[in-house]
C-alpha positions in Angstrom: 42.6 42.7 -2.7 41.3 45.6 -0.2 39.2 45.0 2.7 36.4 47.1 1.1 36.7 44.9 -2.1 36.8 41.7 -0.1 33.6 42.7 1.8 31.8 43.6 -1.7 33.0 40.2 -3.1 31.7 38.4 -0.1 28.5 40.3 0.0 27.9 39.4 -3.6 28.7 35.7 -3.1 26.0 35.8 -0.1 23.6 37.3 -2.2 24.2 34.8 -5.0 24.0 31.8 -2.6 20.8 33.4 -1.0 19.1 33.6 -4.5 19.9 30.1 -5.5 18.5 28.9 -2.1 15.4 30.9 -2.7 15.1 29.5 -6.2 15.6 26.2 -5.1 13.0 26.5 -2.3 10.6 28.0 -4.8 11.1 25.3 -7.2 10.4 22.8 -4.4 7.1 24.2 -3.1 6.0 25.6 -6.5 3.9 22.5 -7.3 1.8 23.0 -4.1 1.9 26.9 -3.9 0.6 27.2 -7.5 -1.8 24.2 -7.5 -3.8 23.9 -9.6 -2.5 24.8 -13.1 -4.8 22.6 -15.1 -8.0 21.0 -14.8 -8.5 18.1 -12.3 -10.2 15.1 -13.2 -12.9 13.8 -10.5 -13.7 10.1 -11.1 -17.2 9.1 -10.5 -17.0 5.2 -10.2 -20.8 5.0 -11.1 -22.6 5.0 -14.5 -24.3 8.2 -15.5 -28.1 8.8 -14.6 -27.9 7.8 -11.2 -28.5 10.0 -7.9 -24.8 10.5 -7.5 -24.3 12.0 -10.8 -26.0 15.4 -10.4 -24.7 15.5 -6.8 -20.9 15.3 -7.6 -21.3 17.2 -10.8 -22.8 20.1 -8.8 -19.8 19.9 -6.1 -17.5 19.8 -9.0 -18.8 23.1 -10.3 -18.8 24.7 -6.9 -15.1 23.3 -6.2 -14.0 24.8 -9.7 -14.8 28.4 -8.8 -12.4 28.3 -5.8 -9.8 26.3 -7.3 -9.6 28.4 -10.6 -9.7 25.5 -12.6 -12.2 23.1 -14.0 -13.0 20.1 -12.1 -14.3 17.6 -14.7 -16.3 14.7 -13.8 -15.4 11.5 -15.4 -17.7 8.2 -15.2 -15.7 5.0 -14.9 -18.1 2.4 -13.7 -17.4 -1.4 -13.0 -17.3 -4.1 -10.5 -20.1 -2.3 -8.4 -18.6 1.1 -8.2 -15.0 -0.1 -7.4 -13.1 -0.2 -10.5 -12.7 3.6 -11.2 -11.4 4.5 -7.5 -9.4 1.6 -7.5 -7.5 2.6 -10.5 -6.1 5.3 -8.4 -4.2 2.9 -6.1 -1.7 1.9 -9.0 -1.2 5.8 -10.4 2.7 6.4 -10.3 2.0 9.8 -9.1 -0.2 11.8 -6.7 -0.1 15.4 -8.1 -3.7 16.3 -7.1 -5.0 16.3 -10.8 -6.8 12.9 -10.5 -9.1 12.4 -7.6 -12.0 10.0 -7.2 -15.1 9.4 -5.0 -14.5 6.9 -2.3 -17.3 4.8 -0.8 -17.4 1.6 1.6 -17.6 -1.0 -1.2 -14.0 0.3 -2.1 -13.0 0.1 1.6 -14.5 -3.4 1.7 -13.5 -4.8 -1.5 -10.3 -6.7 -0.1 -12.5 -8.7 2.4 -14.7 -10.1 -0.4 -12.6 -10.5 -3.4 -9.2 -10.4 -4.5 -7.9 -6.9 -5.5 -4.5 -5.5 -6.1 -4.7 -2.5 -3.7 -5.0 -1.9 0.0 -7.7 0.7 0.8 -5.8 1.7 3.9 -2.5 2.2 2.4 -3.1 3.2 -1.2 -5.1 6.4 -1.0 -4.8 9.8 0.5 -8.0 10.5 2.2 -8.9 14.2 1.3 -12.4 14.7 2.8 -15.6 13.0 3.9 -18.8 14.8 2.5 -22.0 13.1 3.2 -23.6 9.8 4.4 -25.8 7.6 2.4 -29.3 7.0 3.6 -30.4 3.6 2.8 -34.2 2.8 2.4 -36.3 -0.3 1.7 -38.3 0.8 -1.4 -41.0 -1.2 -3.4 -42.7 0.0 -6.5 -45.8 2.2 -5.8 -48.1 -0.6 -7.1 -46.5 -3.4 -5.3 -48.6 -5.7 -3.0 -46.7 -4.8 0.2 -48.0 -1.8 2.1 -45.7 -2.1 5.2 -42.3 -3.7 6.1 -44.0 -6.0 8.3 -46.3 -7.3 5.2 -43.0 -7.7 3.1 -41.2 -9.7 5.5 -44.4 -11.8 6.1 -44.2 -12.5 2.5 -40.3 -13.6 2.6 -40.9 -15.8 5.4 -43.7 -17.7 3.6 -41.4 -17.7 0.3 -38.0 -18.0 1.2 -35.5 -16.9 -1.7 -38.7 -15.8 -3.7 -38.5 -12.2 -3.2 -35.8 -10.3 -5.1 -33.8 -7.7 -3.4 -31.7 -5.3 -5.5 -28.7 -3.4 -4.3 -25.9 -1.5 -6.3 -23.0 -3.9 -6.3 -22.6 -7.5 -5.1 -20.6 -6.5 -2.0 -22.0 -3.2 -0.8 -22.9 -2.7 2.9 -26.3 -2.6 2.0 -26.3 -6.2 0.3 -24.6 -7.4 3.4 -27.0 -5.7 5.8 -29.9 -7.3 3.8 -28.5 -10.6 4.2 -28.3 -10.1 7.9 -31.9 -9.0 7.9 -33.1 -12.0 6.1 -31.2 -14.4 8.6 -32.7 -12.4 11.6 -35.8 -13.1 10.2 -35.4 -16.9 9.3 -35.6 -16.2 5.5 -33.7 -15.3 2.2 -34.0 -13.0 -0.5 -33.0 -13.3 -4.0 -30.2 -10.8 -4.1 -29.7 -8.9 -7.3 -26.8 -6.7 -8.0 -27.2 -3.6 -10.1 -24.5 -1.0 -11.9 -26.3 1.9 -10.6 -29.4 3.3 -9.0 -31.0 4.6 -12.2 -31.0 1.1 -13.7 -32.2 -0.7 -10.2 -35.2 2.0 -9.9 -36.1 1.3 -13.6 -36.3 -2.4 -12.7 -38.3 -1.8 -9.6 -41.0 0.5 -11.2 -41.2 -1.8 -14.1 -42.0 -4.7 -11.7 -38.9 -6.6 -12.8 -37.4 -6.3 -9.1 -39.4 -6.6 -6.0 -37.3 -4.7 -3.6 -34.5 -2.0 -3.7 -32.5 -1.7 -0.6 -30.1 1.2 -1.5 -29.9 5.0 -1.1 -31.4 7.4 -3.7 -35.0 6.8 -3.4 -36.1 10.3 -2.5 -37.2 11.5 -6.2 -38.9 7.9 -7.0 -40.8 8.4 -3.6 -41.8 11.9 -3.9 -42.6 11.3 -7.5 -45.2 8.6 -6.7 -43.5 5.9 -8.3 -42.0 4.0 -5.4 -43.2 3.5 -1.8 -40.5 3.8 1.1 -41.1 0.9 3.6 -38.5 1.6 6.2 -35.0 2.8 6.3 -31.6 1.7 7.8 -31.3 4.9 9.9 -30.9 5.2 13.7 -34.0 7.9 13.6 -36.8 8.2 11.3 -36.2 10.8 8.6 -37.8 14.3 9.1 -39.2 14.1 5.4 -40.9 10.8 6.0 -42.0 10.8 9.7 -44.5 8.1 8.7 -41.9 5.8 7.8 -40.3 3.4 10.5 -36.8 2.6 10.9 -35.6 -1.2 10.6 -34.6 -0.7 14.4 -37.8 0.4 15.7 -39.5 -2.8 13.9 -37.4 -5.1 16.0 -34.0 -5.7 14.0 -30.9 -4.3 15.3 -29.5 -3.1 11.9 -28.4 0.4 10.7 -26.1 1.5 8.0 -23.5 4.1 8.4 -22.1 4.6 5.1 -20.1 8.0 4.2 -18.8 8.9 0.7 -15.9 11.3 0.3 -13.1 12.2 -2.0 -9.4 10.4 -2.2 -6.3 10.9 -4.4 -3.5 8.5 -5.0 -1.0 7.7 -2.0 1.8 10.0 -1.2 0.1 13.5 -2.0 2.0 16.4 -0.8 0.5 17.8 2.2 -0.3 21.3 0.8 -1.8 19.6 -2.3 -4.2 17.8 -0.2 -5.0 20.7 2.0 -5.7 22.9 -0.8 -8.0 20.2 -2.4 -9.7 19.6 0.9 -10.2 23.2 1.8 -11.7 23.8 -2.0 -14.2 20.9 -1.4 -15.0 21.9 2.0 -16.2 25.3 0.8 -17.9 23.8 -2.2 -19.9 21.4 0.3 -21.7 24.5 1.5 -22.9 25.7 -2.0 -26.7 25.8 -2.0 -27.4 24.0 -5.1 -25.1 21.1 -3.9 -27.0 21.1 -0.5 -30.6 21.1 -2.3 -29.5 17.8 -4.3 -28.5 16.4 -1.0 -32.1 17.1 0.4 -33.7 15.8 -2.7 -32.0 12.3 -2.5 -32.1 12.2 1.0 -28.6 12.3 1.9 -27.0 13.6 5.1 -24.4 16.1 4.9 -21.5 15.2 7.2 -18.1 17.1 6.4 -14.9 15.6 8.1 -11.3 16.0 7.5 -9.1 13.8 5.6 -7.5 12.7 8.9 -11.0 11.7 10.3 -12.1 10.0 7.1 -8.8 7.9 7.2 -9.8 6.7 10.7 -13.3 5.9 9.8 -11.9 3.8 6.7 -9.9 1.6 9.3 -13.0 1.2 11.6 -15.3 0.1 8.8 -12.8 -2.1 7.5 -12.6 -3.8 10.8 -16.5 -3.8 11.3 -17.3 -5.2 8.0 -14.8 -7.9 8.3 -16.6 -9.1 11.5 -20.1 -8.6 9.7 -18.9 -10.9 6.8 -17.9 -13.3 9.5 -21.2 -13.3 11.0 -23.1 -14.0 7.7 -20.7 -16.9 6.9 -18.8 -15.1 4.0 -15.6 -16.7 3.0 -13.0 -15.4 0.7 -12.6 -17.8 -2.5 
């Protein structure tokens, strides 16, 4: 073989090897680079009709425009909003086509019941979106006009005043228990599957107090009265409504919501989803819904949300100890 022919053969071999390497590399990165190629399922672990329904539906529609594929909202309620999100922890793959809404009850779950998942290890935290604003609401025609009147009645009749929250293990339930203990009384705690069901009971006078977020529409519609909030400062939309803190109880609730995927997600896919939902979180229709339901926009990265989850787990373990809760 001549030198010229050898060089030609060598060049062809090198080109073939380079083509093979490029094809292999492309095959390895294609799932992330081409993502998504089909609809994405967004699991909402609450029943239809509550405040989270229109909020996440609006967010999903906005994200669909950026991703180029439909983001389909799927209601999977159960276990106080835990079941739908927890199902992702046992999924065999994390390809980005199934994601879920994360909230503090899921993070807290192992502290209050036996579960088959670890909230700090079994999820990929994608993005934090907004913070819940917890209020203490009563029906518009309820006898209590102020928070002080409500607490005075509760002290006179321990265990008689019914207090509803979504889920039996929510942070709102825990803080309500701490409020009662601080006041030297107790409430009849009533868990609900969703906010729509709880407000129906409240307005129908089958429930005395509802201590959860999502009160805005009912209060502005004149069907419910907001007595106080578990925020650090008064809400600008309700300047006449005091915080529980300023009324003498050192209690507040920090409860963000965001999105997670199963563990082990490829970094590029996680980044793609995070970027799409970060952009969607600026959509005017979505932001209007947050205002309507008195929710506080607070977009944070997946890394920051992961760090928050660990902090919240440790904080809630301490609070449960304070109220004497023991895992069966």
